[in-house]
C-alpha positions as CSV (number, residue, x, y, z in Angstrom):
1,X,256.3,-90.1,-28.1
2,X,252.8,-91.4,-27.3
3,X,249.8,-89.9,-29.0
4,X,248.4,-88.8,-25.6
5,X,251.6,-87.0,-24.6
6,X,251.8,-85.3,-28.0
7,X,248.2,-84.2,-27.6
8,X,248.7,-82.8,-24.1
9,X,251.9,-80.9,-25.1
10,X,250.0,-79.4,-28.1
11,X,247.1,-78.4,-25.8
12,X,249.5,-76.7,-23.3
13,X,251.2,-74.9,-26.2
14,X,247.8,-73.8,-27.5
15,X,246.7,-72.4,-24.2
16,X,250.1,-70.6,-23.7
17,X,249.9,-68.9,-27.2
18,X,246.3,-67.8,-26.4
19,X,247.4,-66.5,-23.0
20,X,250.1,-64.4,-24.6
21,X,247.7,-63.0,-27.2
22,X,245.2,-61.9,-24.6
23,X,248.0,-60.7,-22.4
24,X,249.3,-58.3,-25.2
25,X,245.8,-57.1,-25.7
26,X,245.5,-56.3,-22.0
27,X,242.6,-58.7,-21.7
28,X,243.6,-59.8,-18.2
29,X,240.7,-62.1,-17.4
30,X,241.1,-64.3,-20.5
31,X,244.9,-64.2,-20.2
32,X,244.7,-65.4,-16.6
33,X,242.3,-68.1,-17.6
34,X,244.5,-69.4,-20.4
35,X,247.7,-69.3,-18.3
36,X,245.8,-71.4,-15.7
37,X,244.7,-73.9,-18.3
38,X,248.3,-74.2,-19.6
39,X,249.5,-74.8,-16.0
40,X,246.9,-77.5,-15.4
41,X,247.8,-79.3,-18.6
42,X,251.6,-79.1,-17.8
43,X,250.9,-80.5,-14.3
44,X,248.9,-83.3,-15.8
45,X,251.9,-84.1,-18.2
46,X,254.3,-84.2,-15.2
47,X,251.9,-86.4,-13.2
48,X,251.4,-88.9,-16.1
49,X,255.0,-88.9,-17.3
50,X,257.2,-88.3,-14.2
51,X,260.4,-89.5,-16.0
52,X,259.9,-87.1,-18.9
53,X,263.1,-85.5,-20.0
54,X,261.4,-82.1,-20.3
55,X,260.0,-82.2,-16.8
56,X,262.3,-79.5,-15.4
57,X,261.5,-77.2,-18.4
58,X,257.7,-77.7,-17.8
59,X,258.2,-77.0,-14.1
60,X,259.9,-73.7,-14.9
61,X,257.1,-72.8,-17.3
62,X,254.5,-73.5,-14.5
63,X,256.4,-71.2,-12.2
64,X,256.7,-68.5,-14.9
65,X,253.0,-68.7,-15.8
66,X,252.1,-68.6,-12.1
67,X,254.2,-65.4,-11.6
68,X,252.5,-63.9,-14.6
69,X,249.0,-64.6,-13.2
70,X,250.0,-62.9,-10.0
71,X,251.2,-59.8,-11.8
72,X,248.2,-59.7,-14.1
73,X,246.0,-59.7,-11.0
74,X,248.0,-56.8,-9.6
75,X,247.5,-55.0,-12.9
76,X,243.8,-55.5,-12.6
77,X,244.0,-53.9,-9.1
78,X,246.1,-51.1,-10.6
79,X,249.2,-52.0,-8.5
80,X,251.5,-52.1,-11.5
81,X,252.2,-49.2,-13.8
82,X,253.4,-49.4,-17.4
83,X,256.9,-48.1,-18.3
84,X,257.8,-47.1,-21.8
85,X,255.9,-48.5,-24.7
86,X,257.3,-52.0,-24.8
87,X,254.7,-53.6,-22.6
88,X,256.9,-53.9,-19.5
89,X,255.7,-52.9,-16.1
90,X,257.1,-51.9,-12.7
91,X,255.6,-51.9,-9.2
92,X,253.8,-48.9,-8.0
93,X,254.6,-47.6,-4.5
94,X,251.2,-48.8,-3.4
95,X,252.2,-52.3,-4.5
96,X,255.5,-52.0,-2.6
97,X,253.4,-51.4,0.5
98,X,252.3,-55.0,0.1
99,X,255.8,-56.1,1.2
100,X,254.9,-54.8,4.7
101,X,253.5,-57.4,7.0
102,X,250.2,-55.9,8.2
103,X,250.1,-58.4,11.1
104,X,253.3,-59.1,12.9
105,X,254.5,-62.7,13.4
106,X,253.3,-64.1,16.7
107,X,256.9,-64.8,17.9
108,X,259.2,-62.9,20.2
109,X,262.8,-63.4,21.5
110,X,261.5,-65.5,24.4
111,X,260.1,-68.0,21.8
112,X,263.6,-68.4,20.2
113,X,265.4,-71.2,21.9
114,X,269.0,-70.2,22.9
115,X,270.8,-68.2,20.2
116,X,271.7,-65.7,23.0
117,X,274.7,-64.4,21.0
118,X,272.4,-63.5,18.1
119,X,269.8,-61.9,20.3
120,X,272.5,-59.8,22.0
121,X,274.0,-58.7,18.7
122,X,270.5,-57.6,17.5
123,X,269.8,-55.7,20.7
124,X,273.1,-53.8,20.2
125,X,272.5,-53.1,16.6
126,X,268.8,-52.3,16.5
127,X,267.0,-52.1,19.9
128,X,269.4,-49.9,21.8
129,X,269.8,-47.3,19.0
130,X,266.0,-47.1,18.6
131,X,265.5,-46.5,22.3
132,X,268.4,-44.2,22.8
133,X,269.8,-42.8,19.5
134,X,271.5,-40.0,21.5
135,X,274.0,-42.6,22.8
136,X,275.3,-43.3,19.3
137,X,277.0,-40.1,17.9
138,X,279.0,-42.2,15.4
139,X,275.8,-44.0,14.1
140,X,274.9,-47.6,14.5
141,X,275.0,-50.8,12.3
142,X,272.3,-50.8,9.6
143,X,273.0,-54.2,8.1
144,X,272.8,-57.6,9.8
145,X,273.6,-60.9,8.1
146,X,272.2,-64.1,9.6
147,X,273.9,-67.2,8.1
148,X,274.1,-70.9,8.8
149,X,272.6,-74.2,7.9
150,X,268.9,-74.4,6.8
151,X,266.3,-74.9,9.5
152,X,268.3,-73.4,12.4
153,X,266.1,-70.4,13.1
154,X,267.3,-67.5,10.9
155,X,263.9,-66.5,9.6
156,X,262.3,-67.2,12.9
157,X,264.8,-64.9,14.6
158,X,264.2,-62.1,12.1
159,X,260.4,-62.5,12.7
160,X,261.0,-62.2,16.4
161,X,262.8,-58.8,15.8
162,X,259.6,-57.5,14.3
163,X,257.9,-57.9,17.7
164,X,260.8,-56.6,19.7
165,X,260.7,-53.4,17.8
166,X,257.5,-51.2,17.5
167,X,258.0,-50.6,13.8
168,X,257.4,-51.9,10.3
169,X,258.6,-55.2,9.0
170,X,259.1,-55.5,5.2
171,X,259.6,-59.1,3.8
172,X,261.6,-59.2,0.5
173,X,262.9,-62.1,-1.5
174,X,264.2,-62.6,-5.0
175,X,260.9,-63.6,-6.4
176,X,259.4,-60.2,-5.2
177,X,262.1,-58.2,-7.0
178,X,263.7,-60.2,-9.9
179,X,261.1,-60.8,-12.5
180,X,261.2,-60.0,-16.1
181,X,257.5,-59.2,-16.0
182,X,258.2,-56.2,-13.6
183,X,260.4,-54.2,-15.9
184,X,263.7,-52.9,-14.4
185,X,264.2,-54.7,-11.1
186,X,266.6,-52.1,-9.7
187,X,263.7,-49.6,-9.8
188,X,261.7,-51.9,-7.5
189,X,264.7,-52.0,-5.2
190,X,264.8,-48.2,-5.1
191,X,261.0,-48.1,-4.4
192,X,261.4,-50.5,-1.5
193,X,263.9,-48.2,0.2
194,X,261.9,-45.1,-0.8
195,X,258.8,-46.5,1.0
196,X,261.0,-47.5,4.0
197,X,262.4,-43.9,4.2
198,X,259.0,-42.5,4.0
199,X,257.9,-44.4,7.1
200,X,261.2,-43.8,8.9
201,X,260.9,-40.1,8.3
202,X,257.7,-40.2,10.2
203,X,259.5,-41.7,13.2
204,X,258.7,-45.3,12.6
205,X,261.6,-47.9,12.6
206,X,261.6,-50.1,9.5
207,X,263.2,-53.5,9.1
208,X,263.8,-54.8,5.6
209,X,264.2,-58.5,5.8
210,X,265.7,-60.2,2.8
211,X,265.2,-64.0,2.9
212,X,267.6,-66.2,0.9
213,X,269.6,-63.0,0.2
214,X,272.2,-65.0,-1.8
215,X,269.7,-65.7,-4.6
216,X,269.2,-61.9,-4.9
217,X,272.6,-60.5,-4.2
218,X,274.9,-63.4,-4.9
219,X,277.5,-63.7,-7.6
220,X,277.0,-66.5,-10.2
221,X,279.1,-67.7,-13.1
222,X,276.4,-66.7,-15.6
223,X,274.5,-63.4,-15.1
224,X,272.3,-61.1,-17.0
225,X,272.5,-57.3,-16.8
226,X,269.5,-57.0,-14.6
227,X,271.1,-59.0,-11.8
228,X,274.2,-56.8,-11.8
229,X,272.1,-53.6,-11.8
230,X,270.0,-54.9,-8.8
231,X,273.2,-55.6,-6.8
232,X,274.5,-52.1,-7.6
233,X,271.3,-50.5,-6.6
234,X,271.3,-52.4,-3.3
235,X,274.9,-51.2,-2.7
236,X,273.8,-47.7,-3.4
237,X,270.8,-47.9,-1.1
238,X,272.8,-49.6,1.8
239,X,275.5,-47.0,1.5
240,X,272.9,-44.3,1.9
241,X,271.8,-46.0,5.2
242,X,275.4,-45.8,6.6
243,X,275.4,-42.0,6.6
244,X,276.1,-41.2,10.3
245,X,274.2,-37.9,9.9
246,X,271.1,-39.9,9.1
247,X,269.1,-40.7,12.2
248,X,266.4,-42.6,10.5
249,X,265.9,-46.1,11.8
250,X,266.1,-48.4,8.7
251,X,267.7,-51.7,9.1
252,X,268.4,-54.5,6.5
253,X,268.5,-58.0,7.8
254,X,269.6,-60.7,5.3
255,X,269.3,-64.4,5.8
256,X,271.2,-67.0,3.8
257,X,272.2,-70.7,3.8
258,X,275.0,-69.9,1.3
259,X,277.0,-66.9,2.5
260,X,280.0,-67.8,0.3
261,X,277.9,-66.7,-2.7
262,X,277.8,-63.1,-1.6
263,X,280.1,-60.5,-3.1
264,X,282.6,-59.3,-0.6
265,X,281.4,-55.7,-1.3
266,X,278.0,-56.8,0.2
267,X,279.6,-58.7,3.1
268,X,281.2,-55.4,4.2
269,X,277.9,-53.6,4.2
270,X,276.6,-56.0,6.9
271,X,278.5,-54.8,9.9
272,X,276.9,-57.6,12.0
273,X,277.5,-61.1,10.6
274,X,275.9,-63.6,12.9
275,X,276.4,-67.4,12.6
276,X,273.2,-69.4,13.4
277,X,274.6,-72.9,14.0
278,X,273.1,-76.2,14.7
279,X,271.6,-76.2,18.2
280,X,273.9,-77.4,21.0
281,X,272.6,-79.7,23.8
282,X,271.2,-76.8,25.8
283,X,269.4,-75.4,22.8
284,X,268.1,-78.8,21.8
285,X,266.7,-79.2,25.3
286,X,265.0,-75.8,25.1
287,X,263.6,-76.7,21.7
288,X,262.2,-79.9,23.1
289,X,260.6,-78.1,26.0
290,X,259.2,-75.5,23.7
291,X,257.7,-77.9,21.1
292,X,256.3,-80.4,23.6
293,X,254.7,-77.7,25.8
294,X,251.2,-78.4,24.5
295,X,251.6,-82.2,24.2
296,X,251.0,-85.1,26.6
297,X,254.2,-86.9,27.4
298,X,254.5,-90.3,29.2
299,X,256.5,-90.5,32.5
300,X,259.3,-92.3,30.8
301,X,260.1,-89.4,28.5
302,X,263.5,-88.0,29.5
303,X,264.0,-84.7,27.6
304,X,267.7,-84.5,28.7
305,X,268.4,-88.0,27.2
306,X,266.4,-87.1,24.1
307,X,268.5,-83.9,23.7
308,X,271.6,-86.0,23.8
309,X,270.3,-88.4,21.1
310,X,269.4,-85.4,18.8
311,X,273.0,-84.2,18.4
312,X,273.5,-83.0,14.8
313,X,269.8,-82.3,14.2
314,X,268.6,-78.8,13.2
315,X,265.8,-76.9,15.0
316,X,263.3,-77.8,12.2
317,X,264.5,-81.5,12.3
318,X,263.6,-81.6,16.0
319,X,260.2,-80.1,15.4
320,X,259.5,-82.6,12.7
321,X,260.5,-85.5,15.0
322,X,258.2,-84.3,17.7
323,X,255.3,-83.9,15.2
324,X,256.0,-87.4,13.8
325,X,256.1,-89.0,17.3
326,X,252.8,-87.3,18.1
327,X,251.4,-88.5,14.8
328,X,252.1,-92.1,15.9
329,X,249.7,-91.7,18.9
330,X,247.0,-90.1,16.6
331,X,247.4,-92.9,14.0
332,X,247.0,-95.5,16.8
333,X,243.9,-93.8,18.1
334,X,242.3,-94.0,14.6
335,X,243.5,-97.5,13.9
336,X,242.3,-99.0,17.2
337,X,239.4,-96.8,18.3
338,X,238.2,-95.1,15.1
339,X,239.3,-91.7,16.3
340,X,237.1,-91.8,19.4
341,X,238.6,-90.5,22.6
342,X,242.0,-88.9,23.1
343,X,245.5,-90.1,22.0
344,X,247.7,-91.7,24.6
345,X,250.7,-89.8,25.9
346,X,253.9,-89.8,23.7
347,X,256.4,-92.3,25.0
348,X,260.2,-92.4,24.8
349,X,259.8,-95.4,22.4
350,X,257.8,-93.2,20.0
351,X,260.7,-90.7,19.8
352,X,263.3,-93.5,19.5
353,X,261.4,-95.2,16.6
354,X,261.1,-91.9,14.7
355,X,264.8,-91.1,15.3
356,X,265.7,-94.5,13.7
357,X,264.2,-93.5,10.4
358,X,264.8,-89.7,10.5
359,X,268.4,-88.7,10.1
360,X,269.8,-85.2,10.4
361,X,269.2,-83.0,7.4
362,X,272.6,-81.3,7.6
363,X,275.8,-83.2,7.0
364,X,278.8,-82.7,9.3
365,X,280.9,-81.7,6.3
366,X,278.5,-78.9,5.5
367,X,278.8,-77.6,9.1
368,X,282.6,-77.3,8.7
369,X,282.2,-75.1,5.7
370,X,280.0,-72.7,7.6
371,X,282.4,-72.6,10.5
372,X,285.3,-71.9,8.1
373,X,283.4,-69.0,6.5
374,X,282.5,-67.7,10.0
375,X,286.2,-67.7,11.0
376,X,287.0,-65.6,7.9
377,X,284.1,-63.1,8.1
378,X,282.9,-63.1,11.7
379,X,281.6,-59.7,13.0
380,X,279.4,-59.7,16.0
């Protein structure tokens, strides 16, 4: 070990020990300062020694210290309350309100290319019951699972639902809920649903969107008790939503790239299970039109031909390719004219050159796995 590496590791350890000392003394400002210092030193170690064997350990420490800083800031704002006498904390209801998006995403169904089967399923499960609950004497689906390859529009579609429904949109992920710094995670789950019910009782529809739901509710080979308790709490809360006598409009939308990690008990709670596949040619053409709408295209650009060439690419892949093709024209403007004037139109050659060096992010073999899971658990 070099002397400089040994010095930096010792410095990071010193800052971490001081941070914990201040933390236990409820000296939030100094604790935050020391955690930040420890993070900066660890980042410096990773930068200087990228092949270090302990790199992943240090990266985890950085994440942990960053989470602790966030929660200490919440403590300063009185958004966390102590539980017991062991120094653990849980989120107050005021803090749970932070999960609510105050400003809805600027996206609607018309901005979602194709995926008509998914839009229709969501209309049936959410929009129709909200508009005419009297037409559903047996109740309506409260759980919707969106699954498929990454980058195909699951989160985008969920964001669009927020605008289709005049209601509240709560964004939840594993990092929000599962944290040893927040005390019993299942209590946080209960509070999320409690806040949702409070709004729903006042007549406001609530959508609880859980991104990467497999990381929160999946089953793993090694687990700690907290993870099991969180799953059980979610089961309890979702069962409460299924009561046909309950007319409150609370919906849980989960999105995952790994549906096979979900416990079958959870799969059953999602009455609508919607596969979001790689875009077909029609969808690729819609995406191309959508993403090039504000760009200048040369006369030789044939979007139909381009849609054919992009077979196997995800929606996010296609957006990246368009951005990269556009960047070619901007780079040329700076290289040749010092950034003066306007970029030339994007040509078909620009797109073809980018496609040569950017391959699809999803393998064909992976697509077959999603299709097999869909055949087993489909429920539109």
